[in-house]
N, C-alpha and C positions, 0 to 999 in steps of 0.2 A: 325756661325754653331751651331746647337743644340748638346749638349754633349750627348753621348750615355749613357744609364743607366749602372751602375756598378753592373753587375750580380754577380761577385765574392764577392763583399762586401755584397750584398743582401743575398746570400746563407750563408756566414760566420756568419753574425750578426743576421739575422731574422730566419734562418732555422736550420743550424747546432747549432747555439747559443742557440736554444730553445729545443735541444734534438733530432732532427732528425738525425739518424745514418746510415740509409741504404745508402751505397755508390752509388748504382744505382739511387736512388731518388735524391741524391745531385747532381750527374752528370747531370741528366735530367733537374733539375732546373737551372743549369748553362747554359745548351745548348739551351733550349727553350727560345726565346727572347720575354718576355711579351709585350714589346712595339709593336711587330708586330701583336698583337691581340686586340689592342684598337684603338680608333679613334685618329687622329693626335693631337687633342687638349689635349688628355690624355697621350700622349707618354712620356712627361717629368716626369710623375708621375708613370711610369711603375714599378719602384723599391720601391715605397712607401709601407709601412707596413699597408695595408688596401685594401678593395675592391674598384673597380672603376665601374662607370656606363657604360653599353654597349648598352643602349636603350631598349625600350619595357618593362620597369620596371625591367630589369634584371641587374645583376652585374657580374663582374669577381672577383672571390674570392681572398683574400689576399694571397700572395705567401706562407706563412707558412701553411695556411689551405690546399692549393693544395698539398703541400709536405706531410703534416700530413695524409691526406686521402689516398694519394698514398702509403705511408708506411704502413698504417693500412691494406691495401689490401694484403700485403705480396705476391706481384706478382712474377711469374716466367716467363722467357722469352718465353716459349712455350704456354702460356695461351691466351685465348680470354676473353675480358671484355665487359660487357654491361654497357654503361654509360647513365644515365637518365639526360637530360639537357645539350645539347652540348654548349649552349651559344655562345661565340665567338670562341670556339675551343681550348682554352689554356689548360684546364685540359685534354682535349682529346689528345693534342699533348704530354703532359707529360706522360700520360698512354701509348701512342703509342711507346714511347721510352723504356718502361718497359715490354712490352708483345708482342705477335705475331700479334694480331689484336684487334681493338676497334670497337664495334658496338654502335653508339651513336644516341640517339633520341632527337630531339628538337621540341617543340610544335609550335614555331614561325617560319614560313617559311623564313622570311627575315633574321633572325639570322642564320638559317641553311645554307642559301646561302652564307652569309658573312663568316661563319666558314669554309666552303669549300674553299673559296678564301684564307683565312688566313692559312689554313693547307697546301694548295698547295705551297704558298709562303715560308712556313717554311720547305718545302721538306718532309712533312709527307704523306706517301702513304698507310700505313697499317690501314686505317680507312674506315668504311662504314657508311654513314650518312643517316638519315631518318627523315622526318617530320611526327610526330604522337603524340599519347597520351602516355606519359611515364608510366601512371598507368597500361597500357596493356603490357608493356615490349615488347619483340621481339621474339615471340614464334617460328618463322621460324628457328632461329639460336640457340635456347635453347637446352640443358641446358648450363648455363654459370658458369665456376668455380669462377668467380669474377663479382660482380655487384657494381657499385657506383652511387649514386644519388647526383646531384649537387644542388638540391632544396629540401625543407623540406615538406614531407607529414605529416598530423596529425598522421597517422599510416602507417607502411610499407605496400604497396599494396600487397594483396595476390598473384597476378599474378607474382610479382617479386620473392617472396619467393618460388613459385612453379617452377620458371625458374632457381633458384639457384641449381647448381649441388651438389650431395652429396659430402661432404668434402669441399664445397665452402664457400666463405666469401662475405657478403654484407656489405657495409659501407654507411650510410646515416644520415643526420640530420633529426630528427623526432620530431614533436610536433608543437603546434601553436606558432605564433610569441611571443617572449619574454619568451617562455617556452621550447625551443628546446634543445635537447641533441644529441650529436654525438653518434650514435649507431653502433656497429659492431655485426653482426649476423653470427654465424657459423652453417652450416647445417651438422650434424653428418651423418655418413654413413647409419644409420637407418632412416634418414629423420627427426629426432627431431632437434629442434632449440635451440641454446644457444645465449642469448642476453647479450651484455655488454653495459652499458652507460658510456661514456668516458669523459663527460664534457659538459658544457653549450656552445652553439654556436648560431649564428644569421644568418640565410639564408633567401632568398626569398622563398615564399611558392611554393610547387609543385602544379601546376594548372592542372586540368584535361582538356581533349580536345586538339584541335589543332587550330592554327591561320594561315589560308592560305592568300596569297596576301601580299602586301607590307604594309598595314595599321594595 
């Protein structure tokens, strides 16, 4: 029988051990089972300290990065979040434990379908998924008090900045490959923006457009 991943050890050593302090984030990282969001052949590596492939040139971020980005959002339980890049739904599920509702956009239809299956299996209901172009955001539900991007644009798309609510926070990796920085943007009440660069990261690029069908 395959041994289940040790999520308590993962959180203690990889996440809390690296400075993540938000108790709600730590609780969500314990509760959401990463092995339920990857293919069977990857499940033994669910607690590994690194990204894993999920197909279509995409990855599931390492646990620490998921926790770090979630903490950077400074989420409150009554907020809604726009997520760019659903992927397999793992980050989506963590966010859903921390807020009222997640609106998540994925450009690859097959990944969005699998994410819906993963999220249902994990008992996550407070999400709305869409296949579309993340560069456009989701204007029907804007403004959003929090926005998170799980892939890296060269520059933050203007549509996302426009859909960020006054007082809101956007977190995204930004820049070309090998030159990306984790960026947090705060929108002041007067609409002006404050940017913080928080360290070098390596993410897949945010690709415009959408990919329908199974291929």
